Biotite code that builds the C-alpha atoms (Angstrom):
import biotite.structure as struc

atoms = struc.array([
    struc.Atom([-0.159, -0.071, -0.062], chain_id="A", res_id=1, res_name="UNK", atom_name="CA", element="C"),
    struc.Atom([1.446, 3.477, -0.797], chain_id="A", res_id=2, res_name="UNK", atom_name="CA", element="C"),
    struc.Atom([1.947, 6.009, 1.967], chain_id="A", res_id=3, res_name="UNK", atom_name="CA", element="C"),
    struc.Atom([1.966, 9.833, 2.303], chain_id="A", res_id=4, res_name="UNK", atom_name="CA", element="C"),
    struc.Atom([2.959, 12.043, 4.845], chain_id="A", res_id=5, res_name="UNK", atom_name="CA", element="C"),
    struc.Atom([1.179, 15.126, 6.428], chain_id="A", res_id=6, res_name="UNK", atom_name="CA", element="C"),
    struc.Atom([2.964, 17.612, 8.114], chain_id="A", res_id=7, res_name="UNK", atom_name="CA", element="C"),
    struc.Atom([0.343, 19.176, 10.187], chain_id="A", res_id=8, res_name="UNK", atom_name="CA", element="C"),
    struc.Atom([0.165, 22.665, 11.403], chain_id="A", res_id=9, res_name="UNK", atom_name="CA", element="C"),
    struc.Atom([2.018, 22.325, 14.640], chain_id="A", res_id=10, res_name="UNK", atom_name="CA", element="C"),
    struc.Atom([4.874, 20.448, 12.432], chain_id="A", res_id=11, res_name="UNK", atom_name="CA", element="C"),
    struc.Atom([4.124, 17.062, 13.542], chain_id="A", res_id=12, res_name="UNK", atom_name="CA", element="C"),
    struc.Atom([4.487, 14.297, 10.749], chain_id="A", res_id=13, res_name="UNK", atom_name="CA", element="C"),
    struc.Atom([1.780, 12.048, 10.367], chain_id="A", res_id=14, res_name="UNK", atom_name="CA", element="C"),
    struc.Atom([2.487, 8.732, 7.664], chain_id="A", res_id=15, res_name="UNK", atom_name="CA", element="C"),
    struc.Atom([-0.763, 7.258, 6.642], chain_id="A", res_id=16, res_name="UNK", atom_name="CA", element="C"),
    struc.Atom([-1.708, 4.568, 4.154], chain_id="A", res_id=17, res_name="UNK", atom_name="CA", element="C"),
    struc.Atom([-2.503, 6.198, 0.707], chain_id="A", res_id=18, res_name="UNK", atom_name="CA", element="C"),
    struc.Atom([-4.760, 3.971, -1.337], chain_id="A", res_id=19, res_name="UNK", atom_name="CA", element="C"),
    struc.Atom([-4.448, 4.327, -4.937], chain_id="A", res_id=20, res_name="UNK", atom_name="CA", element="C"),
    struc.Atom([-7.056, 6.616, -6.620], chain_id="A", res_id=21, res_name="UNK", atom_name="CA", element="C"),
    struc.Atom([-7.984, 8.428, -3.735], chain_id="A", res_id=22, res_name="UNK", atom_name="CA", element="C"),
    struc.Atom([-7.214, 11.919, -3.413], chain_id="A", res_id=23, res_name="UNK", atom_name="CA", element="C"),
    struc.Atom([-5.161, 13.796, -0.883], chain_id="A", res_id=24, res_name="UNK", atom_name="CA", element="C"),
    struc.Atom([-8.176, 15.295, 0.698], chain_id="A", res_id=25, res_name="UNK", atom_name="CA", element="C"),
    struc.Atom([-10.080, 11.895, 0.934], chain_id="A", res_id=26, res_name="UNK", atom_name="CA", element="C"),
    struc.Atom([-6.874, 10.499, 2.488], chain_id="A", res_id=27, res_name="UNK", atom_name="CA", element="C"),
    struc.Atom([-6.747, 13.202, 5.130], chain_id="A", res_id=28, res_name="UNK", atom_name="CA", element="C"),
    struc.Atom([-10.364, 12.773, 5.738], chain_id="A", res_id=29, res_name="UNK", atom_name="CA", element="C"),
    struc.Atom([-9.891, 9.028, 6.372], chain_id="A", res_id=30, res_name="UNK", atom_name="CA", element="C"),
    struc.Atom([-6.928, 9.497, 8.746], chain_id="A", res_id=31, res_name="UNK", atom_name="CA", element="C"),
    struc.Atom([-8.422, 12.555, 10.746], chain_id="A", res_id=32, res_name="UNK", atom_name="CA", element="C"),
    struc.Atom([-6.151, 15.129, 9.171], chain_id="A", res_id=33, res_name="UNK", atom_name="CA", element="C"),
    struc.Atom([-7.384, 18.673, 9.656], chain_id="A", res_id=34, res_name="UNK", atom_name="CA", element="C"),
    struc.Atom([-8.107, 19.644, 6.106], chain_id="A", res_id=35, res_name="UNK", atom_name="CA", element="C"),
    struc.Atom([-11.750, 21.071, 5.956], chain_id="A", res_id=36, res_name="UNK", atom_name="CA", element="C"),
    struc.Atom([-12.642, 20.288, 2.125], chain_id="A", res_id=37, res_name="UNK", atom_name="CA", element="C"),
    struc.Atom([-15.995, 22.454, 2.455], chain_id="A", res_id=38, res_name="UNK", atom_name="CA", element="C"),
    struc.Atom([-16.933, 21.848, -1.225], chain_id="A", res_id=39, res_name="UNK", atom_name="CA", element="C"),
    struc.Atom([-16.198, 18.103, -0.925], chain_id="A", res_id=40, res_name="UNK", atom_name="CA", element="C"),
    struc.Atom([-13.882, 18.014, -3.913], chain_id="A", res_id=41, res_name="UNK", atom_name="CA", element="C"),
    struc.Atom([-16.043, 19.663, -6.179], chain_id="A", res_id=42, res_name="UNK", atom_name="CA", element="C"),
    struc.Atom([-13.304, 22.520, -6.937], chain_id="A", res_id=43, res_name="UNK", atom_name="CA", element="C"),
    struc.Atom([-15.586, 25.310, -5.570], chain_id="A", res_id=44, res_name="UNK", atom_name="CA", element="C"),
    struc.Atom([-13.328, 26.398, -2.568], chain_id="A", res_id=45, res_name="UNK", atom_name="CA", element="C"),
    struc.Atom([-9.691, 26.449, -1.669], chain_id="A", res_id=46, res_name="UNK", atom_name="CA", element="C"),
    struc.Atom([-10.053, 24.724, 1.897], chain_id="A", res_id=47, res_name="UNK", atom_name="CA", element="C"),
    struc.Atom([-8.201, 21.723, 0.973], chain_id="A", res_id=48, res_name="UNK", atom_name="CA", element="C"),
    struc.Atom([-5.038, 23.600, -0.069], chain_id="A", res_id=49, res_name="UNK", atom_name="CA", element="C"),
    struc.Atom([-1.808, 21.861, 0.667], chain_id="A", res_id=50, res_name="UNK", atom_name="CA", element="C"),
    struc.Atom([1.852, 22.672, 0.349], chain_id="A", res_id=51, res_name="UNK", atom_name="CA", element="C"),
    struc.Atom([3.305, 20.222, -1.582], chain_id="A", res_id=52, res_name="UNK", atom_name="CA", element="C"),
    struc.Atom([6.981, 19.470, -0.445], chain_id="A", res_id=53, res_name="UNK", atom_name="CA", element="C"),
    struc.Atom([9.219, 20.762, -3.237], chain_id="A", res_id=54, res_name="UNK", atom_name="CA", element="C"),
    struc.Atom([10.953, 17.547, -3.848], chain_id="A", res_id=55, res_name="UNK", atom_name="CA", element="C"),
    struc.Atom([7.629, 16.273, -5.031], chain_id="A", res_id=56, res_name="UNK", atom_name="CA", element="C"),
    struc.Atom([6.054, 19.097, -6.712], chain_id="A", res_id=57, res_name="UNK", atom_name="CA", element="C"),
    struc.Atom([7.727, 18.498, -9.993], chain_id="A", res_id=58, res_name="UNK", atom_name="CA", element="C"),
    struc.Atom([6.176, 14.912, -10.046], chain_id="A", res_id=59, res_name="UNK", atom_name="CA", element="C"),
    struc.Atom([2.527, 16.038, -10.086], chain_id="A", res_id=60, res_name="UNK", atom_name="CA", element="C"),
    struc.Atom([0.378, 16.749, -13.125], chain_id="A", res_id=61, res_name="UNK", atom_name="CA", element="C"),
    struc.Atom([-0.073, 20.454, -13.937], chain_id="A", res_id=62, res_name="UNK", atom_name="CA", element="C"),
    struc.Atom([-3.035, 22.068, -12.225], chain_id="A", res_id=63, res_name="UNK", atom_name="CA", element="C"),
    struc.Atom([-6.013, 22.893, -14.354], chain_id="A", res_id=64, res_name="UNK", atom_name="CA", element="C"),
    struc.Atom([-7.161, 26.681, -14.725], chain_id="A", res_id=65, res_name="UNK", atom_name="CA", element="C"),
    struc.Atom([-9.913, 25.967, -12.709], chain_id="A", res_id=66, res_name="UNK", atom_name="CA", element="C"),
    struc.Atom([-7.764, 24.731, -9.913], chain_id="A", res_id=67, res_name="UNK", atom_name="CA", element="C"),
    struc.Atom([-5.491, 27.476, -10.451], chain_id="A", res_id=68, res_name="UNK", atom_name="CA", element="C"),
    struc.Atom([-8.375, 30.054, -10.313], chain_id="A", res_id=69, res_name="UNK", atom_name="CA", element="C"),
    struc.Atom([-9.179, 28.513, -6.828], chain_id="A", res_id=70, res_name="UNK", atom_name="CA", element="C"),
    struc.Atom([-5.614, 28.375, -5.657], chain_id="A", res_id=71, res_name="UNK", atom_name="CA", element="C"),
    struc.Atom([-5.762, 32.185, -6.012], chain_id="A", res_id=72, res_name="UNK", atom_name="CA", element="C"),
    struc.Atom([-8.156, 32.476, -3.198], chain_id="A", res_id=73, res_name="UNK", atom_name="CA", element="C"),
    struc.Atom([-6.207, 30.385, -0.593], chain_id="A", res_id=74, res_name="UNK", atom_name="CA", element="C"),
    struc.Atom([-4.756, 31.311, 2.420], chain_id="A", res_id=75, res_name="UNK", atom_name="CA", element="C"),
    struc.Atom([-0.823, 31.402, 2.807], chain_id="A", res_id=76, res_name="UNK", atom_name="CA", element="C"),
    struc.Atom([-0.359, 30.401, -0.974], chain_id="A", res_id=77, res_name="UNK", atom_name="CA", element="C"),
    struc.Atom([3.006, 29.142, -1.603], chain_id="A", res_id=78, res_name="UNK", atom_name="CA", element="C"),
    struc.Atom([4.910, 28.089, -4.970], chain_id="A", res_id=79, res_name="UNK", atom_name="CA", element="C"),
    struc.Atom([4.209, 24.657, -4.466], chain_id="A", res_id=80, res_name="UNK", atom_name="CA", element="C"),
    struc.Atom([0.520, 25.048, -3.088], chain_id="A", res_id=81, res_name="UNK", atom_name="CA", element="C"),
    struc.Atom([-2.115, 22.773, -4.699], chain_id="A", res_id=82, res_name="UNK", atom_name="CA", element="C"),
    struc.Atom([-5.513, 21.685, -3.703], chain_id="A", res_id=83, res_name="UNK", atom_name="CA", element="C"),
    struc.Atom([-5.824, 18.329, -2.137], chain_id="A", res_id=84, res_name="UNK", atom_name="CA", element="C"),
    struc.Atom([-8.974, 17.151, -3.949], chain_id="A", res_id=85, res_name="UNK", atom_name="CA", element="C"),
    struc.Atom([-7.135, 17.551, -7.111], chain_id="A", res_id=86, res_name="UNK", atom_name="CA", element="C"),
    struc.Atom([-4.005, 15.179, -6.252], chain_id="A", res_id=87, res_name="UNK", atom_name="CA", element="C"),
    struc.Atom([-5.004, 11.516, -7.203], chain_id="A", res_id=88, res_name="UNK", atom_name="CA", element="C"),
    struc.Atom([-2.751, 8.971, -5.358], chain_id="A", res_id=89, res_name="UNK", atom_name="CA", element="C"),
    struc.Atom([-0.837, 6.984, -7.828], chain_id="A", res_id=90, res_name="UNK", atom_name="CA", element="C"),
    struc.Atom([2.152, 4.508, -7.508], chain_id="A", res_id=91, res_name="UNK", atom_name="CA", element="C"),
    struc.Atom([4.646, 7.433, -8.550], chain_id="A", res_id=92, res_name="UNK", atom_name="CA", element="C"),
    struc.Atom([3.631, 9.319, -5.536], chain_id="A", res_id=93, res_name="UNK", atom_name="CA", element="C"),
    struc.Atom([4.156, 6.857, -2.824], chain_id="A", res_id=94, res_name="UNK", atom_name="CA", element="C"),
    struc.Atom([5.774, 8.782, 0.054], chain_id="A", res_id=95, res_name="UNK", atom_name="CA", element="C"),
    struc.Atom([4.261, 12.122, -1.266], chain_id="A", res_id=96, res_name="UNK", atom_name="CA", element="C"),
    struc.Atom([4.654, 14.784, 1.390], chain_id="A", res_id=97, res_name="UNK", atom_name="CA", element="C"),
    struc.Atom([2.422, 17.608, 1.878], chain_id="A", res_id=98, res_name="UNK", atom_name="CA", element="C"),
    struc.Atom([2.213, 20.424, 4.465], chain_id="A", res_id=99, res_name="UNK", atom_name="CA", element="C"),
    struc.Atom([-1.031, 22.071, 5.708], chain_id="A", res_id=100, res_name="UNK", atom_name="CA", element="C"),
    struc.Atom([-1.040, 25.610, 5.414], chain_id="A", res_id=101, res_name="UNK", atom_name="CA", element="C"),
    struc.Atom([-1.036, 27.955, 8.547], chain_id="A", res_id=102, res_name="UNK", atom_name="CA", element="C"),
    struc.Atom([-4.826, 28.296, 7.988], chain_id="A", res_id=103, res_name="UNK", atom_name="CA", element="C"),
    struc.Atom([-7.578, 28.343, 5.372], chain_id="A", res_id=104, res_name="UNK", atom_name="CA", element="C"),
    struc.Atom([-10.410, 30.835, 3.812], chain_id="A", res_id=105, res_name="UNK", atom_name="CA", element="C"),
    struc.Atom([-13.383, 29.737, 2.721], chain_id="A", res_id=106, res_name="UNK", atom_name="CA", element="C"),
    struc.Atom([-14.558, 32.144, 0.148], chain_id="A", res_id=107, res_name="UNK", atom_name="CA", element="C"),
    struc.Atom([-17.621, 30.092, -0.533], chain_id="A", res_id=108, res_name="UNK", atom_name="CA", element="C"),
    struc.Atom([-18.666, 30.758, 2.817], chain_id="A", res_id=109, res_name="UNK", atom_name="CA", element="C"),
])
């Protein structure tokens, strides 16, 4: 089973099983990681914003224009920011490391 690591807001590393085909948001929810996902993965908010470890960022598919538009609304936006609902686990992402931002902003509100 592939694994991934969430770095929580307090700096704690949480390694979890990451089933293939699930999104980072779904994996977070299955493992009680504090990511909101207010729109339930429908690409209508930025509350599942994660900061991808720089060593992994280049291995990801490019974000869609819709994802980039939502990321513009994200709190604590970084160069390696992505939406967790858009990152789907594959064998190539086994070991993926993402950090939770300092907070979130729900523009959909």
